[in-house]
Backbone as a chain_set.jsonl record, in Angstrom:
{"seq": "MRKTSGLSLLLLIFLSLCLVTFSLLSISESSADRKLSEKAAQHTTDYYHALSEANEILAKIDDALSGYVKDATSSDTPAKTYLEACASITDLLPDVSWKRTDPDTGMISFQTTITDRQRLQCELAVRWPSAEGDTLYEVTRQQAVNTSDWTPDTSQKLYRPK", "coords": {"N": [[28.341, 102.792, 77.485], [31.642, 101.099, 79.296], [33.759, 102.574, 81.374], [37.598, 102.165, 81.581], [40.234, 102.016, 83.768], [42.438, 101.839, 82.722], [44.736, 101.047, 84.18], [45.305, 98.485, 84.492], [46.553, 98.086, 81.703], [48.604, 99.009, 82.509], [50.461, 98.333, 84.006], [50.361, 95.885, 83.127], [52.462, 97.07, 81.0], [54.117, 97.607, 82.473], [55.837, 95.108, 83.777], [56.279, 94.118, 81.476], [58.833, 95.326, 80.495], [60.36, 95.774, 82.503], [60.345, 92.498, 82.746], [62.239, 92.501, 80.099], [64.558, 93.785, 80.497], [65.312, 92.874, 82.931], [66.41, 90.228, 80.957], [67.49, 91.537, 79.117], [69.816, 92.522, 80.689], [71.068, 89.639, 81.898], [71.839, 88.08, 79.281], [73.693, 89.783, 78.796], [75.806, 89.677, 81.055], [75.935, 87.058, 80.476], [77.558, 86.344, 78.618], [80.122, 88.379, 79.237], [80.617, 86.94, 81.601], [81.421, 84.603, 79.824], [83.749, 85.818, 78.098], [85.384, 86.256, 79.938], [85.488, 83.786, 81.157], [87.344, 82.6, 78.952], [89.213, 83.393, 78.958], [90.765, 82.418, 81.395], [91.185, 80.348, 80.937], [92.673, 80.313, 78.703], [94.869, 81.61, 79.938], [95.612, 79.435, 81.587], [96.261, 76.837, 79.828], [98.351, 78.652, 78.563], [100.26, 78.945, 80.933], [100.149, 75.997, 81.424], [101.842, 74.886, 79.639], [103.859, 76.803, 79.313], [104.816, 75.422, 82.153], [105.854, 73.039, 81.128], [107.72, 72.965, 79.183], [109.428, 73.994, 80.895], [109.971, 71.244, 82.202], [110.98, 70.122, 80.773], [113.856, 70.608, 80.393], [114.61, 70.881, 83.076], [114.583, 67.878, 82.61], [116.757, 67.866, 81.197], [118.949, 68.754, 82.668], [118.262, 66.63, 85.609], [119.611, 65.272, 83.829], [122.111, 65.59, 83.313], [123.781, 66.173, 85.644], [123.752, 64.108, 86.475], [125.355, 63.016, 84.686], [127.272, 64.227, 85.771], [128.104, 63.115, 88.49], [128.733, 60.822, 87.979], [131.118, 61.157, 86.872], [132.935, 61.864, 88.938], [132.868, 60.793, 90.872], [135.043, 58.834, 90.65], [136.964, 60.99, 91.345], [139.241, 62.05, 93.809], [138.458, 64.218, 95.653], [135.253, 63.779, 95.698], [133.121, 65.185, 95.929], [133.277, 68.492, 95.594], [134.903, 68.141, 93.236], [132.399, 67.857, 91.84], [130.767, 69.528, 91.846], [131.849, 71.816, 90.443], [131.872, 70.508, 88.537], [129.565, 71.117, 88.134], [128.996, 73.673, 87.209], [129.726, 73.816, 84.617], [127.661, 73.478, 83.369], [126.462, 75.588, 82.165], [127.123, 75.461, 79.819], [126.227, 73.836, 78.533], [124.165, 73.656, 78.456], [122.643, 76.536, 77.412], [120.519, 78.832, 78.274], [120.462, 78.26, 80.878], [121.641, 79.126, 84.0], [124.268, 79.393, 86.046], [125.051, 79.622, 90.248], [127.36, 80.094, 92.151], [126.235, 79.626, 95.707], [127.969, 78.441, 98.36], [130.631, 76.609, 99.887], [129.561, 74.281, 99.494], [126.997, 73.739, 98.275], [125.116, 74.684, 95.25], [123.305, 77.027, 92.922], [120.92, 76.876, 90.035], [119.383, 77.971, 87.902], [116.636, 79.372, 86.157], [114.022, 80.486, 83.306], [111.225, 80.395, 82.227], [109.274, 81.009, 79.378], [105.969, 82.368, 79.372], [104.017, 84.585, 79.094], [103.796, 87.515, 77.598], [104.436, 89.122, 79.271], [104.48, 87.161, 81.219], [107.013, 85.191, 82.999], [108.117, 82.154, 84.305], [109.375, 81.307, 86.303], [112.446, 79.089, 87.91], [114.207, 77.965, 90.455], [116.817, 75.482, 91.659], [118.642, 73.91, 93.972], [121.534, 72.712, 94.35], [122.91, 69.77, 95.438], [125.803, 67.583, 96.752], [125.381, 64.61, 96.211], [125.076, 62.435, 99.625], [124.058, 60.546, 100.25], [123.121, 56.918, 99.493], [120.425, 56.947, 96.883], [119.623, 59.692, 97.479], [118.735, 63.333, 96.012], [119.524, 64.755, 93.642], [119.237, 67.606, 93.304], [117.091, 70.407, 95.001], [114.451, 71.804, 94.382], [114.082, 75.07, 94.794], [112.624, 77.148, 93.976], [109.448, 77.852, 92.089], [108.052, 79.823, 90.238], [105.99, 81.926, 89.339], [106.294, 85.138, 87.871], [106.523, 88.39, 87.143], [106.977, 90.479, 84.318], [106.604, 92.895, 83.173], [106.152, 95.85, 84.572], [103.566, 97.205, 86.456], [101.271, 99.813, 86.097], [99.567, 101.907, 88.239], [96.005, 102.787, 87.991], [95.679, 106.522, 89.269], [94.111, 108.161, 89.064], [91.685, 110.649, 90.502], [88.49, 111.269, 90.004], [86.454, 113.38, 91.543], [84.317, 115.995, 92.885], [83.655, 118.552, 92.327], [82.333, 121.546, 93.445], [81.653, 124.664, 91.257]], "CA": [[29.913, 101.734, 77.599], [32.153, 101.291, 80.159], [35.169, 103.476, 81.22], [38.587, 101.798, 82.216], [40.993, 103.205, 84.066], [43.933, 101.157, 82.138], [45.437, 100.266, 85.116], [45.613, 96.544, 84.016], [47.04, 97.919, 80.855], [49.881, 100.034, 82.807], [51.27, 96.947, 84.586], [51.503, 94.73, 82.344], [53.403, 97.474, 80.442], [55.802, 97.929, 83.357], [56.086, 93.718, 83.505], [57.435, 93.674, 80.036], [59.846, 96.385, 80.464], [60.843, 94.828, 83.708], [60.776, 91.078, 81.757], [62.909, 92.61, 78.949], [65.686, 94.746, 80.767], [66.317, 91.966, 83.475], [67.073, 89.52, 80.348], [69.008, 91.857, 78.803], [70.964, 92.389, 81.808], [71.756, 88.195, 81.76], [72.341, 88.017, 78.075], [74.947, 90.925, 79.375], [76.517, 88.969, 82.05], [76.445, 85.698, 80.168], [78.671, 87.211, 77.194], [81.147, 88.421, 79.988], [81.511, 85.545, 82.398], [82.02, 83.033, 78.517], [84.922, 86.251, 78.109], [85.876, 85.686, 81.188], [86.415, 82.359, 81.178], [87.875, 82.201, 78.076], [90.609, 84.547, 79.088], [91.417, 82.016, 82.088], [91.292, 79.065, 80.076], [94.423, 80.631, 77.529], [96.189, 81.452, 80.752], [96.023, 78.258, 81.94], [96.978, 76.73, 78.769], [99.764, 79.276, 78.375], [100.896, 78.384, 82.305], [100.987, 74.752, 81.655], [102.628, 75.227, 78.297], [105.447, 76.909, 80.312], [105.349, 74.172, 82.763], [106.1, 71.456, 80.589], [109.023, 73.223, 78.613], [110.143, 73.629, 81.808], [110.208, 69.688, 82.617], [111.867, 69.579, 79.714], [114.733, 71.889, 81.161], [114.308, 70.069, 84.109], [114.857, 66.461, 82.709], [118.756, 67.816, 80.941], [119.64, 69.292, 83.59], [118.846, 65.756, 85.497], [120.531, 63.631, 82.586], [123.375, 66.704, 83.485], [124.156, 66.322, 86.596], [123.534, 61.985, 87.183], [126.352, 62.265, 84.331], [128.362, 64.733, 86.522], [128.278, 62.953, 89.822], [129.217, 59.372, 88.006], [132.468, 61.673, 86.479], [132.778, 62.988, 90.197], [132.784, 59.356, 91.883], [135.955, 58.862, 91.228], [137.733, 61.576, 92.188], [139.396, 61.949, 95.422], [137.277, 65.055, 96.528], [133.92, 64.017, 95.071], [131.745, 66.694, 96.042], [134.296, 69.322, 94.639], [134.728, 67.795, 91.703], [130.888, 67.663, 91.131], [129.738, 71.357, 91.961], [132.853, 72.052, 89.691], [131.351, 70.356, 87.298], [128.361, 71.447, 88.046], [129.502, 74.959, 86.77], [129.866, 73.575, 83.282], [126.105, 73.434, 82.755], [125.557, 76.888, 81.425], [127.591, 75.309, 78.317], [125.421, 72.217, 77.942], [122.021, 74.57, 78.678], [122.761, 78.098, 77.529], [119.286, 78.99, 79.026], [120.039, 78.11, 82.228], [122.564, 80.116, 84.635], [124.703, 78.741, 87.829], [125.851, 80.052, 90.844], [128.179, 78.908, 94.371], [125.989, 79.865, 96.904], [128.466, 78.477, 99.48], [131.58, 75.424, 99.352], [128.852, 72.855, 99.661], [126.01, 74.117, 97.421], [125.247, 75.663, 94.44], [122.129, 77.199, 92.446], [120.794, 76.688, 89.004], [118.205, 78.806, 87.496], [116.41, 78.894, 84.568], [113.184, 81.222, 83.403], [110.207, 80.289, 80.904], [107.767, 82.244, 78.769], [104.073, 82.47, 79.948], [102.622, 85.577, 78.071], [104.988, 88.251, 76.783], [104.304, 89.707, 80.7], [104.875, 86.888, 82.203], [107.767, 84.449, 83.118], [108.646, 80.69, 85.07], [110.844, 81.55, 87.53], [112.289, 77.796, 88.632], [115.583, 77.236, 90.884], [117.494, 74.083, 92.126], [119.256, 73.906, 95.101], [122.098, 71.242, 93.986], [124.276, 69.581, 96.501], [127.008, 66.401, 96.294], [124.641, 63.684, 96.944], [125.593, 61.925, 100.923], [123.672, 58.929, 100.761], [122.654, 56.586, 98.094], [119.187, 57.309, 96.605], [119.856, 60.706, 97.48], [118.324, 63.653, 95.012], [121.095, 65.695, 92.682], [118.851, 68.753, 93.566], [116.177, 70.754, 95.274], [113.384, 72.854, 93.542], [113.31, 75.867, 95.62], [111.772, 78.241, 93.376], [108.928, 77.803, 91.282], [107.238, 81.333, 90.417], [105.206, 82.807, 88.026], [106.707, 86.347, 87.937], [105.069, 89.599, 85.851], [107.939, 91.012, 83.741], [106.577, 94.549, 83.329], [105.82, 96.92, 84.824], [102.299, 97.607, 86.509], [101.028, 101.006, 86.77], [97.648, 101.544, 88.314], [95.347, 104.191, 87.649], [95.57, 106.879, 90.787], [93.706, 108.897, 88.971], [90.338, 110.694, 90.981], [87.468, 112.038, 90.045], [86.166, 114.472, 92.393], [83.437, 116.338, 92.722], [84.078, 120.325, 92.506], [81.327, 122.811, 92.836], [81.802, 125.512, 90.856]], "C": [[30.418, 102.095, 78.909], [33.481, 102.375, 80.227], [35.942, 102.803, 81.598], [39.31, 102.729, 82.286], [42.412, 102.502, 83.297], [45.171, 101.381, 82.735], [46.092, 99.075, 85.094], [47.179, 96.906, 82.875], [49.233, 98.385, 81.573], [50.593, 99.336, 83.607], [51.482, 96.163, 83.541], [52.349, 95.543, 81.135], [55.01, 97.456, 80.892], [55.979, 96.12, 83.425], [56.831, 93.5, 82.379], [58.424, 94.46, 80.214], [60.61, 95.758, 81.796], [61.533, 93.025, 83.112], [62.424, 91.59, 80.992], [63.89, 93.065, 79.314], [66.238, 93.221, 81.948], [66.786, 90.797, 82.246], [67.597, 90.375, 78.937], [70.469, 91.97, 79.764], [71.939, 90.772, 82.206], [72.301, 87.928, 80.999], [73.741, 88.994, 78.489], [76.119, 90.24, 80.231], [76.925, 87.527, 81.854], [77.791, 86.038, 79.02], [80.154, 87.321, 78.474], [81.153, 87.712, 80.227], [81.682, 84.396, 81.214], [83.743, 84.248, 78.532], [85.903, 85.842, 79.198], [86.821, 83.883, 81.411], [87.481, 81.758, 79.923], [89.565, 82.67, 78.093], [91.521, 83.325, 80.395], [91.468, 80.71, 81.375], [93.029, 79.325, 79.032], [95.344, 80.601, 78.377], [96.678, 79.767, 81.305], [96.71, 77.349, 81.433], [98.461, 77.3, 78.702], [100.91, 79.084, 79.659], [101.434, 76.852, 81.873], [102.197, 74.084, 80.514], [104.179, 75.461, 78.631], [106.216, 76.329, 80.946], [105.845, 73.566, 82.701], [107.924, 72.179, 79.612], [110.256, 73.717, 79.582], [111.042, 72.04, 83.223], [110.767, 69.413, 82.129], [113.554, 69.895, 80.128], [115.197, 70.607, 82.129], [114.901, 68.55, 83.938], [116.256, 66.39, 82.092], [119.512, 68.112, 81.942], [119.861, 68.163, 84.57], [120.356, 65.198, 85.125], [122.387, 64.077, 82.823], [124.328, 66.14, 84.41], [124.463, 65.337, 87.057], [124.81, 61.931, 86.031], [127.808, 62.633, 85.26], [128.783, 63.608, 87.803], [128.368, 61.568, 89.288], [130.945, 60.099, 87.434], [132.993, 61.314, 87.939], [132.929, 61.648, 91.29], [133.984, 58.606, 92.056], [137.574, 59.334, 91.188], [138.346, 61.339, 93.502], [138.479, 63.23, 96.243], [136.114, 65.057, 95.514], [132.845, 64.916, 94.652], [132.378, 67.593, 95.41], [134.396, 69.087, 93.404], [132.97, 68.015, 91.273], [130.256, 69.029, 90.971], [130.571, 72.049, 91.06], [132.613, 72.02, 88.45], [130.356, 71.001, 86.565], [127.692, 72.855, 86.894], [129.357, 75.07, 85.157], [128.54, 73.759, 82.414], [125.582, 74.577, 81.936], [126.821, 76.379, 79.815], [126.706, 74.593, 77.35], [124.147, 73.036, 77.184], [122.639, 75.91, 78.472], [121.665, 78.999, 78.207], [119.486, 79.006, 80.483], [121.588, 79.097, 82.551], [123.035, 79.068, 86.306], [125.553, 79.757, 88.312], [126.659, 79.455, 91.896], [127.54, 79.109, 95.118], [126.997, 79.601, 98.238], [129.419, 77.208, 98.847], [130.592, 74.031, 99.07], [127.474, 72.167, 98.694], [126.273, 75.018, 96.096], [123.871, 76.334, 93.935], [122.093, 77.798, 91.024], [119.532, 77.117, 88.541], [117.24, 79.247, 86.595], [114.771, 79.68, 84.379], [112.403, 80.157, 81.771], [109.301, 80.853, 80.543], [106.858, 81.871, 79.366], [103.371, 83.132, 78.685], [104.036, 86.219, 77.703], [105.567, 89.1, 78.287], [104.779, 88.857, 81.884], [105.636, 85.739, 82.217], [107.337, 83.416, 84.038], [109.38, 80.376, 86.0], [111.435, 80.024, 87.854], [114.021, 78.064, 89.087], [115.675, 76.372, 91.521], [118.429, 74.849, 92.894], [120.077, 72.842, 94.853], [123.235, 70.993, 94.913], [124.757, 68.051, 96.019], [125.815, 65.5, 97.387], [124.542, 62.602, 98.325], [125.574, 60.482, 100.946], [123.158, 57.918, 99.534], [121.174, 56.9, 97.9], [118.916, 58.896, 97.048], [119.168, 61.817, 95.908], [119.443, 64.987, 94.626], [120.514, 66.806, 92.902], [117.547, 68.903, 94.323], [115.518, 71.935, 94.764], [113.608, 73.685, 95.056], [112.543, 76.971, 95.35], [111.055, 77.856, 92.122], [107.667, 78.7, 90.914], [106.696, 81.929, 89.143], [105.182, 84.753, 88.334], [106.378, 87.218, 86.653], [107.485, 90.346, 84.959], [108.053, 92.672, 83.41], [105.738, 95.095, 84.333], [104.374, 97.61, 85.37], [102.287, 99.472, 87.168], [99.655, 101.128, 87.381], [97.366, 103.019, 88.276], [94.449, 105.409, 88.991], [94.636, 108.293, 90.541], [91.924, 109.675, 90.22], [89.742, 111.469, 90.943], [86.446, 112.692, 91.05], [85.441, 115.495, 92.209], [83.502, 118.236, 92.957], [83.251, 121.754, 92.558], [81.793, 124.247, 92.038], [81.763, 127.656, 91.944]], "O": [[29.973, 103.013, 79.598], [34.04, 102.857, 79.242], [35.328, 102.193, 82.473], [39.408, 103.765, 81.628], [43.481, 103.02, 83.62], [46.247, 101.731, 82.25], [47.179, 98.752, 85.573], [48.307, 96.42, 82.971], [50.388, 98.145, 81.218], [51.605, 99.93, 83.978], [52.574, 95.805, 83.099], [52.914, 94.833, 80.303], [56.141, 97.382, 80.413], [56.734, 96.008, 82.459], [57.851, 92.815, 82.311], [59.349, 93.746, 79.827], [61.693, 95.217, 81.575], [62.677, 92.572, 83.096], [63.509, 91.108, 81.317], [64.697, 92.905, 78.399], [67.318, 92.651, 81.796], [67.826, 90.28, 82.653], [68.014, 89.833, 77.913], [71.642, 91.639, 79.588], [73.09, 90.728, 82.64], [73.401, 87.447, 81.272], [74.846, 88.479, 78.315], [77.302, 90.384, 79.919], [77.741, 86.871, 82.501], [78.959, 85.665, 79.124], [81.026, 86.455, 78.533], [81.682, 86.972, 79.398], [82.063, 83.287, 81.588], [84.792, 83.716, 78.894], [86.962, 85.216, 79.156], [87.883, 83.298, 81.627], [88.192, 80.755, 79.977], [90.597, 82.376, 77.489], [92.752, 83.316, 80.38], [92.451, 80.128, 81.831], [94.041, 78.646, 78.858], [96.404, 79.998, 78.209], [97.774, 79.207, 81.351], [97.65, 76.854, 82.055], [99.493, 76.631, 78.766], [102.127, 79.071, 79.477], [102.606, 76.476, 81.904], [103.037, 73.186, 80.59], [105.202, 74.811, 78.418], [107.445, 76.283, 80.899], [106.499, 73.1, 83.634], [109.017, 71.614, 79.647], [111.456, 73.828, 79.335], [111.83, 71.888, 84.157], [111.44, 68.439, 82.467], [114.323, 68.942, 79.998], [115.946, 69.663, 81.879], [115.554, 68.014, 84.833], [116.962, 65.39, 82.214], [120.677, 67.734, 82.06], [121.043, 68.012, 84.879], [121.439, 64.902, 85.629], [123.415, 63.421, 82.653], [125.44, 65.711, 84.104], [125.304, 65.281, 87.954], [125.492, 60.917, 86.175], [128.833, 61.982, 85.464], [129.986, 63.369, 87.911], [128.047, 60.792, 90.188], [131.926, 59.398, 87.681], [133.569, 60.227, 87.968], [133.101, 61.813, 92.498], [134.227, 57.912, 93.043], [138.664, 58.77, 91.093], [137.931, 60.437, 94.231], [137.931, 63.054, 97.331], [135.918, 65.952, 94.691], [132.131, 65.222, 93.697], [131.983, 67.576, 94.244], [133.97, 69.841, 92.529], [132.671, 68.396, 90.141], [129.444, 69.443, 90.143], [130.052, 73.117, 90.736], [132.845, 72.811, 87.535], [130.15, 71.323, 85.394], [126.678, 73.018, 86.215], [128.992, 76.071, 84.541], [128.399, 74.067, 81.23], [124.579, 74.576, 81.223], [127.133, 77.201, 78.954], [126.49, 74.63, 76.138], [123.546, 73.063, 76.11], [123.184, 76.409, 79.456], [122.113, 80.019, 78.733], [118.776, 79.676, 81.233], [122.357, 79.59, 81.726], [122.422, 78.427, 87.16], [126.346, 80.485, 87.715], [126.474, 78.335, 92.372], [128.205, 78.703, 96.071], [126.917, 80.418, 99.156], [129.224, 76.773, 97.713], [130.95, 72.989, 98.52], [127.073, 71.028, 98.456], [127.213, 75.782, 95.876], [123.045, 76.122, 94.823], [122.77, 78.756, 90.653], [118.558, 76.458, 88.903], [118.007, 80.153, 86.272], [114.109, 79.5, 85.401], [112.884, 79.567, 80.803], [108.434, 81.259, 81.317], [106.99, 80.832, 80.012], [102.645, 82.71, 77.785], [105.101, 85.619, 77.555], [106.695, 89.568, 78.444], [105.231, 89.225, 82.968], [105.155, 84.914, 81.44], [106.271, 83.605, 84.623], [109.897, 79.325, 86.377], [110.413, 79.461, 88.246], [114.904, 78.304, 88.264], [114.679, 76.131, 92.204], [118.896, 75.968, 92.681], [119.513, 71.773, 95.086], [124.207, 71.715, 95.135], [124.209, 67.438, 95.103], [125.508, 65.594, 98.575], [123.743, 61.709, 98.043], [126.35, 59.603, 101.32], [122.768, 58.522, 98.535], [120.619, 57.158, 98.968], [117.75, 59.248, 96.872], [119.097, 61.244, 94.82], [119.934, 65.871, 95.326], [121.412, 67.619, 92.686], [116.822, 67.914, 94.438], [116.102, 73.019, 94.754], [113.399, 73.182, 96.161], [111.922, 77.647, 96.171], [111.716, 77.548, 91.131], [106.51, 78.402, 91.208], [107.271, 82.295, 88.118], [104.285, 85.415, 88.856], [106.074, 86.849, 85.518], [108.661, 90.434, 85.314], [109.026, 93.425, 83.381], [104.685, 94.621, 84.76], [104.002, 98.588, 84.722], [102.867, 100.078, 88.068], [98.713, 100.443, 86.983], [98.065, 104.02, 88.435], [93.314, 105.336, 89.461], [94.435, 109.196, 91.353], [91.159, 108.786, 90.595], [89.97, 112.498, 91.579], [85.408, 112.033, 91.113], [85.816, 116.161, 91.245], [83.309, 118.807, 94.03], [83.475, 122.768, 91.896], [82.546, 124.88, 92.778], [81.976, 128.681, 91.297]]}, "num_chains": 1, "name": "protein.A"}
């Protein structure tokens, strides 16, 4: 009979364990990547849904401001009449707020919900159009803001010898 040391069998077992371990790690990583990509896709969908709502509100604001410009052109002081009429936009759109920033400009702001923790905040600077073809407003802010407080984990697990 021939004696074998079993070295080839040990090498085969070690390689098999390595292959099984690496395959389990790759399955775990692919599962985590799938979950992360699903979360990112859901957040992107929520963001663009909120952006679509903001664009609908913006279209209503644009229609209202166009009407205010038409009404103000017949007055003696069209810029002043226009900005005074803009203050009534809150009656037309209750989710919109108006603030007069100075005698020549005003600020319209509104928010749409992205998630329960985030909102899309929009602000428009409104001025009297001084020339034909000027815009009625300028978007000064369109930003996703957090509505909940973030509390970081400040605990420290330090080794303390006894």
